[in-house]
C-alpha positions as protocol buffer text, in pm:
chain_id: "A"
residue {
  index: 1
  type: UNK
  ca { x: 2860 y: 3013 z: 1876 }
}
residue {
  index: 2
  type: UNK
  ca { x: 2568 y: 2984 z: 1628 }
}
residue {
  index: 3
  type: UNK
  ca { x: 2219 y: 2892 z: 1725 }
}
residue {
  index: 4
  type: UNK
  ca { x: 2092 y: 2560 z: 1572 }
}
residue {
  index: 5
  type: UNK
  ca { x: 1741 y: 2549 z: 1436 }
}
residue {
  index: 6
  type: UNK
  ca { x: 1566 y: 2218 z: 1399 }
}
residue {
  index: 7
  type: UNK
  ca { x: 1268 y: 2123 z: 1195 }
}
residue {
  index: 8
  type: UNK
  ca { x: 1076 y: 1795 z: 1221 }
}
residue {
  index: 9
  type: UNK
  ca { x: 884 y: 1603 z: 953 }
}
residue {
  index: 10
  type: UNK
  ca { x: 672 y: 1311 z: 1092 }
}
residue {
  index: 11
  type: UNK
  ca { x: 521 y: 1023 z: 912 }
}
residue {
  index: 12
  type: UNK
  ca { x: 265 y: 809 z: 1061 }
}
residue {
  index: 13
  type: UNK
  ca { x: 168 y: 469 z: 902 }
}
residue {
  index: 14
  type: UNK
  ca { x: -145 y: 284 z: 998 }
}
residue {
  index: 15
  type: UNK
  ca { x: -121 y: -92 z: 918 }
}
residue {
  index: 16
  type: UNK
  ca { x: -377 y: -363 z: 871 }
}
residue {
  index: 17
  type: UNK
  ca { x: -357 y: -701 z: 1048 }
}
residue {
  index: 18
  type: UNK
  ca { x: -119 y: -805 z: 776 }
}
residue {
  index: 19
  type: UNK
  ca { x: 100 y: -511 z: 828 }
}
residue {
  index: 20
  type: UNK
  ca { x: 5 y: -357 z: 486 }
}
residue {
  index: 21
  type: UNK
  ca { x: -25 y: 25 z: 498 }
}
residue {
  index: 22
  type: UNK
  ca { x: -396 y: 138 z: 523 }
}
residue {
  index: 23
  type: UNK
  ca { x: -338 y: 506 z: 591 }
}
residue {
  index: 24
  type: UNK
  ca { x: -46 y: 741 z: 567 }
}
residue {
  index: 25
  type: UNK
  ca { x: -35 y: 1081 z: 733 }
}
residue {
  index: 26
  type: UNK
  ca { x: 238 y: 1334 z: 762 }
}
residue {
  index: 27
  type: UNK
  ca { x: 310 y: 1651 z: 955 }
}
residue {
  index: 28
  type: UNK
  ca { x: 554 y: 1928 z: 888 }
}
residue {
  index: 29
  type: UNK
  ca { x: 465 y: 2220 z: 1126 }
}
residue {
  index: 30
  type: UNK
  ca { x: 715 y: 2448 z: 964 }
}
residue {
  index: 31
  type: UNK
  ca { x: 549 y: 2408 z: 635 }
}
residue {
  index: 32
  type: UNK
  ca { x: 192 y: 2434 z: 781 }
}
residue {
  index: 33
  type: UNK
  ca { x: 112 y: 2077 z: 723 }
}
residue {
  index: 34
  type: UNK
  ca { x: -74 y: 1885 z: 1011 }
}
residue {
  index: 35
  type: UNK
  ca { x: -174 y: 1526 z: 974 }
}
residue {
  index: 36
  type: UNK
  ca { x: -230 y: 1543 z: 601 }
}
residue {
  index: 37
  type: UNK
  ca { x: -332 y: 1226 z: 438 }
}
residue {
  index: 38
  type: UNK
  ca { x: -130 y: 1069 z: 151 }
}
residue {
  index: 39
  type: UNK
  ca { x: -165 y: 754 z: -41 }
}
residue {
  index: 40
  type: UNK
  ca { x: 205 y: 687 z: -124 }
}
residue {
  index: 41
  type: UNK
  ca { x: 551 y: 815 z: -16 }
}
residue {
  index: 42
  type: UNK
  ca { x: 914 y: 754 z: -139 }
}
residue {
  index: 43
  type: UNK
  ca { x: 1192 y: 866 z: 86 }
}
residue {
  index: 44
  type: UNK
  ca { x: 1551 y: 823 z: -3 }
}
residue {
  index: 45
  type: UNK
  ca { x: 1827 y: 887 z: 251 }
}
residue {
  index: 46
  type: UNK
  ca { x: 2197 y: 911 z: 171 }
}
residue {
  index: 47
  type: UNK
  ca { x: 2431 y: 721 z: 408 }
}
residue {
  index: 48
  type: UNK
  ca { x: 2767 y: 883 z: 358 }
}
residue {
  index: 49
  type: UNK
  ca { x: 2952 y: 633 z: 572 }
}
residue {
  index: 50
  type: UNK
  ca { x: 2842 y: 328 z: 357 }
}
residue {
  index: 51
  type: UNK
  ca { x: 2791 y: 527 z: 34 }
}
residue {
  index: 52
  type: UNK
  ca { x: 2455 y: 387 z: -31 }
}
residue {
  index: 53
  type: UNK
  ca { x: 2090 y: 513 z: -41 }
}
residue {
  index: 54
  type: UNK
  ca { x: 1852 y: 390 z: 218 }
}
residue {
  index: 55
  type: UNK
  ca { x: 1486 y: 385 z: 110 }
}
residue {
  index: 56
  type: UNK
  ca { x: 1127 y: 366 z: 249 }
}
residue {
  index: 57
  type: UNK
  ca { x: 875 y: 314 z: -25 }
}
residue {
  index: 58
  type: UNK
  ca { x: 514 y: 298 z: 105 }
}
residue {
  index: 59
  type: UNK
  ca { x: 173 y: 313 z: -47 }
}
residue {
  index: 60
  type: UNK
  ca { x: -170 y: 230 z: 100 }
}
residue {
  index: 61
  type: UNK
  ca { x: -363 y: -67 z: -28 }
}
residue {
  index: 62
  type: UNK
  ca { x: -633 y: 159 z: -191 }
}
residue {
  index: 63
  type: UNK
  ca { x: -371 y: 363 z: -386 }
}
residue {
  index: 64
  type: UNK
  ca { x: -500 y: 346 z: -755 }
}
residue {
  index: 65
  type: UNK
  ca { x: -265 y: 215 z: -1017 }
}
residue {
  index: 66
  type: UNK
  ca { x: -337 y: 504 z: -1246 }
}
residue {
  index: 67
  type: UNK
  ca { x: -247 y: 750 z: -976 }
}
residue {
  index: 68
  type: UNK
  ca { x: 62 y: 549 z: -889 }
}
residue {
  index: 69
  type: UNK
  ca { x: 174 y: 588 z: -1253 }
}
residue {
  index: 70
  type: UNK
  ca { x: 118 y: 962 z: -1229 }
}
residue {
  index: 71
  type: UNK
  ca { x: 294 y: 976 z: -899 }
}
residue {
  index: 72
  type: UNK
  ca { x: 598 y: 803 z: -1037 }
}
residue {
  index: 73
  type: UNK
  ca { x: 616 y: 1031 z: -1342 }
}
residue {
  index: 74
  type: UNK
  ca { x: 597 y: 1346 z: -1127 }
}
residue {
  index: 75
  type: UNK
  ca { x: 865 y: 1199 z: -891 }
}
residue {
  index: 76
  type: UNK
  ca { x: 1100 y: 1122 z: -1196 }
}
residue {
  index: 77
  type: UNK
  ca { x: 1047 y: 1483 z: -1326 }
}
residue {
  index: 78
  type: UNK
  ca { x: 1114 y: 1623 z: -974 }
}
residue {
  index: 79
  type: UNK
  ca { x: 1438 y: 1413 z: -946 }
}
residue {
  index: 80
  type: UNK
  ca { x: 1564 y: 1562 z: -1274 }
}
residue {
  index: 81
  type: UNK
  ca { x: 1509 y: 1915 z: -1154 }
}
residue {
  index: 82
  type: UNK
  ca { x: 1681 y: 1838 z: -813 }
}
residue {
  index: 83
  type: UNK
  ca { x: 1967 y: 1661 z: -1003 }
}
residue {
  index: 84
  type: UNK
  ca { x: 2031 y: 1977 z: -1213 }
}
residue {
  index: 85
  type: UNK
  ca { x: 2018 y: 2209 z: -909 }
}
residue {
  index: 86
  type: UNK
  ca { x: 2232 y: 1986 z: -719 }
}
residue {
  index: 87
  type: UNK
  ca { x: 2495 y: 1925 z: -986 }
}
residue {
  index: 88
  type: UNK
  ca { x: 2470 y: 2191 z: -1236 }
}
residue {
  index: 89
  type: UNK
  ca { x: 2475 y: 1911 z: -1501 }
}
residue {
  index: 90
  type: UNK
  ca { x: 2229 y: 2051 z: -1754 }
}
residue {
  index: 91
  type: UNK
  ca { x: 2306 y: 1784 z: -2010 }
}
residue {
  index: 92
  type: UNK
  ca { x: 2229 y: 1486 z: -1788 }
}
residue {
  index: 93
  type: UNK
  ca { x: 1925 y: 1658 z: -1658 }
}
residue {
  index: 94
  type: UNK
  ca { x: 1798 y: 1705 z: -2003 }
}
residue {
  index: 95
  type: UNK
  ca { x: 1869 y: 1350 z: -2064 }
}
residue {
  index: 96
  type: UNK
  ca { x: 1675 y: 1254 z: -1762 }
}
residue {
  index: 97
  type: UNK
  ca { x: 1386 y: 1470 z: -1877 }
}
residue {
  index: 98
  type: UNK
  ca { x: 1385 y: 1295 z: -2213 }
}
residue {
  index: 99
  type: UNK
  ca { x: 1328 y: 975 z: -2031 }
}
residue {
  index: 100
  type: UNK
  ca { x: 1043 y: 1130 z: -1836 }
}
residue {
  index: 101
  type: UNK
  ca { x: 879 y: 1227 z: -2169 }
}
residue {
  index: 102
  type: UNK
  ca { x: 925 y: 877 z: -2282 }
}
residue {
  index: 103
  type: UNK
  ca { x: 782 y: 726 z: -1961 }
}
residue {
  index: 104
  type: UNK
  ca { x: 473 y: 958 z: -1981 }
}
residue {
  index: 105
  type: UNK
  ca { x: 421 y: 870 z: -2352 }
}
residue {
  index: 106
  type: UNK
  ca { x: 453 y: 492 z: -2291 }
}
residue {
  index: 107
  type: UNK
  ca { x: 197 y: 519 z: -2001 }
}
residue {
  index: 108
  type: UNK
  ca { x: -23 y: 753 z: -2202 }
}
residue {
  index: 109
  type: UNK
  ca { x: -2 y: 1012 z: -1927 }
}
residue {
  index: 110
  type: UNK
  ca { x: 25 y: 1303 z: -2163 }
}
residue {
  index: 111
  type: UNK
  ca { x: -191 y: 1413 z: -2453 }
}
């Protein structure tokens, strides 16, 4: 019988009177993170029963738009990397990276 190890990641969302996020914090004790503040988060969860992605997309009302653009670009780059590691599909990962370059160019994120 194997021993099961668990790890917990916790998100705390503080809302204003209109239920708009004012503050996001997260904790991942195994990673040495304790109540770190964040301005935005995108969480995707695969439901294998229904074969669909469930999502939580949150950002604080003081998240600057220019930082949101950078956040999305970096997320797309990370998704291309994760896709390649998960599928070994180098050609499609390269296509995804081409799009991230185009995205950054159109938003003038890179010099």
